[in-house]
C-alpha positions as CSV (number, residue, x, y, z in Angstrom):
1,M,-37.9,24.1,-8.6
2,G,-35.1,24.1,-11.2
3,A,-31.4,24.4,-11.5
4,G,-28.9,24.9,-14.3
5,H,-25.3,24.0,-14.8
6,D,-23.0,25.9,-17.1
7,H,-19.4,24.6,-17.5
8,H,-18.1,27.6,-19.4
9,H,-20.2,28.5,-22.4
10,G,-17.3,30.0,-24.1
11,S,-15.0,26.9,-24.0
12,V,-15.5,26.1,-27.7
13,A,-15.4,29.7,-28.8
14,N,-12.2,30.3,-26.8
15,A,-10.7,27.2,-28.4
16,A,-11.5,28.6,-31.8
17,H,-10.2,32.1,-30.8
18,Q,-6.9,30.5,-29.8
19,H,-6.4,29.5,-33.5
20,R,-7.2,33.0,-34.8
21,G,-3.6,33.8,-35.6
22,R,-3.3,30.6,-37.6
23,L,-6.6,31.4,-39.4
24,W,-5.3,34.8,-40.5
25,A,-2.0,33.3,-41.7
26,A,-3.9,30.7,-43.8
27,F,-6.3,33.4,-45.0
28,G,-3.5,35.6,-46.3
29,L,-1.5,32.7,-47.9
30,L,-4.5,31.2,-49.7
31,A,-5.9,34.6,-50.8
32,T,-2.6,35.4,-52.5
33,L,-2.3,32.0,-54.2
34,M,-6.0,32.2,-55.3
35,V,-5.3,35.3,-57.3
36,V,-2.2,33.8,-58.8
37,E,-4.0,30.6,-59.8
38,A,-7.0,32.5,-61.3
39,V,-4.7,34.7,-63.5
40,A,-2.6,31.6,-64.5
41,A,-5.8,29.6,-65.3
42,L,-7.0,32.4,-67.7
43,H,-3.5,32.6,-69.3
44,T,-3.0,28.8,-69.7
45,G,-6.6,27.9,-70.5
46,S,-6.6,25.2,-67.8
47,L,-10.0,24.2,-66.4
48,A,-8.3,22.1,-63.8
49,L,-6.3,25.1,-62.6
50,L,-9.5,27.3,-62.7
51,S,-11.4,24.8,-60.6
52,D,-8.5,24.7,-58.1
53,A,-8.6,28.5,-58.0
54,G,-12.4,28.4,-57.5
55,H,-12.0,25.9,-54.7
56,M,-9.3,28.1,-53.2
57,F,-11.7,31.0,-53.3
58,T,-14.1,29.1,-51.2
59,D,-11.2,28.2,-48.9
60,V,-10.5,31.9,-48.5
61,L,-14.2,32.8,-48.1
62,G,-14.7,29.9,-45.6
63,I,-11.8,31.0,-43.4
64,G,-13.0,34.6,-43.6
65,M,-16.4,33.5,-42.4
66,A,-14.7,31.5,-39.6
67,L,-12.8,34.6,-38.5
68,A,-16.0,36.8,-38.7
69,A,-17.9,34.2,-36.7
70,I,-15.2,34.0,-34.0
71,T,-15.1,37.8,-33.8
72,A,-18.9,38.1,-33.5
73,T,-19.1,35.4,-30.9
74,R,-16.6,37.1,-28.7
75,R,-18.3,40.5,-29.0
76,A,-21.7,39.1,-28.2
77,T,-20.7,37.3,-25.0
78,G,-21.7,40.1,-22.7
79,D,-25.1,41.0,-24.4
80,P,-27.9,40.1,-21.9
81,Q,-30.3,39.7,-24.8
82,R,-28.2,36.9,-26.4
83,T,-28.2,34.4,-23.6
84,F,-26.3,31.9,-25.7
85,G,-24.1,34.4,-27.4
86,L,-23.7,34.1,-31.2
87,Y,-22.3,30.6,-31.3
88,R,-24.7,29.6,-34.0
89,L,-23.0,32.0,-36.4
90,E,-20.2,29.5,-36.6
91,V,-22.7,26.8,-37.8
92,L,-24.3,29.2,-40.3
93,A,-20.9,30.0,-41.7
94,A,-20.1,26.3,-42.1
95,L,-23.4,25.7,-43.9
96,A,-22.8,28.7,-46.2
97,N,-19.3,27.4,-46.8
98,A,-20.6,23.9,-47.8
99,V,-23.3,25.4,-50.2
100,L,-20.7,27.6,-51.9
101,L,-18.2,24.8,-52.3
102,S,-20.9,22.5,-53.7
103,G,-21.8,25.2,-56.3
104,V,-18.2,25.5,-57.4
105,A,-17.8,21.7,-57.7
106,I,-21.0,21.3,-59.7
107,Y,-20.0,24.1,-62.1
108,V,-16.6,22.6,-62.7
109,V,-18.0,19.1,-63.4
110,I,-20.5,20.5,-65.9
111,E,-17.9,22.6,-67.7
112,A,-15.5,19.7,-67.8
113,I,-18.1,17.4,-69.4
114,R,-18.6,20.1,-72.1
115,R,-14.8,20.1,-72.7
116,F,-14.6,16.4,-73.2
117,G,-16.3,17.0,-76.6
118,D,-14.1,19.8,-77.5
119,P,-10.7,19.7,-75.6
120,H,-9.0,23.0,-75.2
121,E,-5.3,23.4,-75.7
122,V,-3.5,24.1,-72.4
123,I,-0.1,25.8,-71.8
124,A,1.3,23.1,-69.4
125,G,4.5,24.9,-68.2
126,P,2.9,27.8,-66.3
127,M,0.1,25.5,-65.2
128,L,2.6,23.1,-63.6
129,A,4.5,25.9,-61.9
130,V,1.4,27.5,-60.4
131,A,0.0,24.2,-59.3
132,V,3.2,23.4,-57.4
133,L,2.9,26.8,-55.6
134,G,-0.7,26.0,-54.8
135,L,0.3,22.6,-53.4
136,L,2.9,24.3,-51.1
137,A,0.4,26.9,-50.0
138,N,-2.2,24.2,-49.2
139,I,0.3,22.1,-47.2
140,A,1.1,25.2,-45.1
141,A,-2.6,26.0,-44.6
142,F,-3.4,22.4,-43.9
143,A,-0.8,22.4,-41.1
144,L,-2.1,25.7,-39.7
145,L,-5.8,24.5,-39.5
146,R,-5.3,20.9,-38.5
147,A,-5.4,21.4,-34.7
148,G,-8.5,23.7,-34.8
149,A,-10.5,21.3,-37.0
150,R,-10.9,19.0,-34.0
151,E,-12.7,21.6,-31.9
152,S,-15.0,23.6,-34.3
153,I,-17.3,22.7,-37.1
154,N,-16.5,25.9,-38.8
155,L,-12.7,25.3,-38.6
156,Q,-13.4,21.7,-39.8
157,G,-15.1,23.2,-42.8
158,A,-12.1,25.3,-43.7
159,Y,-9.8,22.4,-43.0
160,L,-11.7,20.0,-45.3
161,E,-11.7,22.6,-48.0
162,V,-7.9,23.0,-47.7
163,L,-7.5,19.2,-47.7
164,G,-9.6,18.9,-50.8
165,D,-7.7,21.7,-52.4
166,L,-4.4,20.1,-51.5
167,L,-5.4,16.9,-53.3
168,G,-6.7,19.1,-56.2
169,S,-3.3,20.7,-56.6
170,L,-1.8,17.2,-56.8
171,G,-4.3,16.4,-59.6
172,V,-3.5,19.6,-61.5
173,I,0.2,18.8,-61.2
174,G,-0.4,15.3,-62.6
175,A,-2.5,16.7,-65.5
176,A,0.2,19.3,-66.4
177,L,2.9,16.6,-66.4
178,L,0.7,14.3,-68.5
179,I,-0.1,17.1,-71.0
180,T,3.6,18.0,-71.2
181,V,4.7,14.4,-71.9
182,T,1.8,13.2,-74.1
183,D,-0.1,16.2,-75.3
184,W,-3.3,14.4,-74.0
185,W,-5.5,17.5,-73.5
186,W,-8.3,15.4,-72.0
187,A,-6.2,15.2,-68.8
188,D,-7.3,18.7,-67.9
189,P,-11.1,18.3,-67.8
190,L,-10.6,14.7,-66.4
191,V,-8.8,16.1,-63.4
192,A,-11.3,18.9,-63.1
193,V,-14.1,16.3,-62.8
194,A,-12.1,14.3,-60.3
195,I,-11.6,17.4,-58.1
196,G,-15.4,18.1,-58.3
197,M,-16.4,14.6,-57.4
198,F,-14.0,14.5,-54.5
199,I,-15.3,17.8,-53.1
200,L,-19.0,17.1,-53.2
201,P,-19.5,14.2,-50.8
202,R,-17.4,16.0,-48.1
203,T,-19.2,19.2,-48.4
204,W,-22.6,17.5,-48.2
205,R,-21.5,15.7,-45.0
206,L,-20.5,19.1,-43.6
207,A,-23.8,20.6,-44.6
208,R,-25.7,17.7,-43.0
209,A,-23.8,18.2,-39.7
210,A,-24.6,21.9,-39.8
211,I,-28.3,21.4,-40.5
212,R,-28.6,18.9,-37.7
213,I,-27.4,21.5,-35.3
214,L,-29.6,24.2,-36.8
215,V,-32.8,22.1,-36.5
216,Q,-31.7,21.2,-32.9
217,A,-31.6,17.4,-33.5
218,A,-29.8,15.3,-30.9
219,P,-26.1,14.7,-31.6
220,E,-25.5,11.7,-33.8
221,H,-23.1,10.2,-31.3
222,L,-25.6,10.4,-28.5
223,Q,-28.8,8.3,-27.9
224,V,-31.5,10.2,-26.2
225,T,-33.0,7.0,-24.8
226,A,-29.7,6.3,-23.2
227,V,-29.7,9.7,-21.6
228,H,-33.3,9.1,-20.4
229,D,-32.4,5.8,-18.9
230,R,-29.3,7.1,-17.2
231,L,-31.2,10.0,-15.5
232,A,-34.0,7.6,-14.5
233,A,-31.3,5.5,-12.8
234,V,-30.1,8.4,-10.6
235,P,-31.0,7.6,-6.9
236,G,-34.1,9.5,-5.9
237,V,-35.5,9.9,-9.4
238,V,-38.7,8.1,-10.2
239,E,-39.6,9.6,-13.5
240,V,-37.9,11.6,-16.3
241,H,-39.9,13.6,-18.8
242,D,-39.6,16.6,-21.1
243,L,-36.1,15.6,-22.0
244,H,-34.4,17.5,-24.8
245,V,-30.8,17.2,-26.0
246,W,-29.3,19.3,-28.7
247,T,-26.1,20.9,-29.9
248,L,-25.6,24.6,-29.5
249,T,-22.5,24.7,-31.6
250,S,-19.7,22.1,-32.3
251,G,-18.5,20.5,-29.1
252,M,-21.2,22.1,-26.9
253,E,-24.1,19.7,-26.1
254,V,-27.0,21.0,-24.1
255,A,-29.8,19.2,-22.2
256,S,-33.0,20.0,-20.3
257,A,-35.2,17.7,-18.4
258,H,-37.8,17.4,-15.7
259,L,-37.0,14.9,-12.9
260,T,-39.7,13.6,-10.6
261,M,-38.3,12.8,-7.1
262,A,-39.1,10.0,-4.9
263,P,-40.7,11.0,-1.5
264,G,-37.9,11.9,1.0
265,A,-35.2,12.4,-1.7
266,E,-32.9,15.3,-1.2
267,V,-33.0,17.9,-4.0
268,G,-29.3,18.8,-3.8
269,A,-28.2,15.2,-3.9
270,V,-30.4,14.4,-6.9
271,L,-29.2,17.5,-8.9
272,T,-25.6,16.7,-8.2
273,A,-25.9,13.1,-9.2
274,A,-27.8,13.9,-12.4
275,R,-25.3,16.6,-13.4
276,T,-22.4,14.2,-12.8
277,A,-24.1,11.5,-14.8
278,L,-24.7,13.8,-17.8
279,H,-21.1,15.1,-17.6
280,D,-19.3,11.8,-17.1
281,D,-21.4,9.6,-19.3
282,F,-22.4,11.9,-22.2
283,R,-20.0,14.9,-21.9
284,I,-23.0,17.2,-21.6
285,E,-21.7,20.2,-19.7
286,H,-24.7,22.5,-19.8
287,A,-27.9,21.0,-18.4
288,T,-31.0,22.7,-17.0
289,L,-32.9,20.3,-14.7
290,Q,-36.2,20.9,-13.1
291,I,-36.9,18.9,-10.0
292,E,-40.5,18.0,-9.1
293,P,-42.0,16.4,-6.0
294,G,-43.6,13.0,-6.7
295,A,-47.1,14.4,-6.0
296,A,-46.6,17.1,-8.8
297,S,-45.8,14.6,-11.5
298,G,-49.2,14.7,-13.1
299,A,-49.6,18.4,-12.7
300,C,-46.4,19.3,-14.5
301,G,-48.1,20.2,-17.7
302,S,-45.4,18.7,-19.8
303,I,-45.1,19.9,-23.4
304,E,-44.4,17.4,-26.2
305,W,-42.1,19.0,-28.9
């Protein structure tokens, strides 16, 4: 016999949906500044400003994917063929976001290295003005996305990009000021390299987190052996097997397990205690637990995955 417990599948998606208005505001703001920075980069010849515009493009694309994932998740909730909805779209969007941002960062670093050998003259005045506008836009977007970043891996991806872009704008401002005062043209590719090297480790961490979810690895903060031992300690349970713990999407851990009962144990009491242990000790709110009489332990036909 088996039982499942679902404490609102849509809690994470609803949390992300609550930030939809802020996402749209950040999307519009950054899209506008992205165009301004790209045009200004071509006019001034600044690689640092171009890298900041490229980074801002991935910000816009990332937020757009977050909005698309939230919309698709909401629409798929009632589809009986999608028993878990489309929550994984959020994770796929975050992974695509990380890959795109890594590509931009690598390109900027390679181009900057080329420029070290042949520094390009940069028009510092417009570069500085646009970089200041970019900084203000990123501060606003940073504030809009900060709350949602705690609740969703996809929003976290957009948030990290805006954070990196904010620091990038500061670097472009510094380079423009340095060029204005000293005519040291190497400041432009140097800042471009710094922006790229700042971006890469963060995007790789985001990609790693997304891949862990996609391959259904257990959450990093949770030890499967500890879950096993806790379930085995539930009164009435004599054995735990076929235990699987994975993440459906950010903030939504899922578990399944077979519990062999001691003779005379009450099914309802064992299920309630096991669910409570998973919820209270590990914050696992969706668990599918199969209860087996002690005599059926050897006949379970457990599958090792």
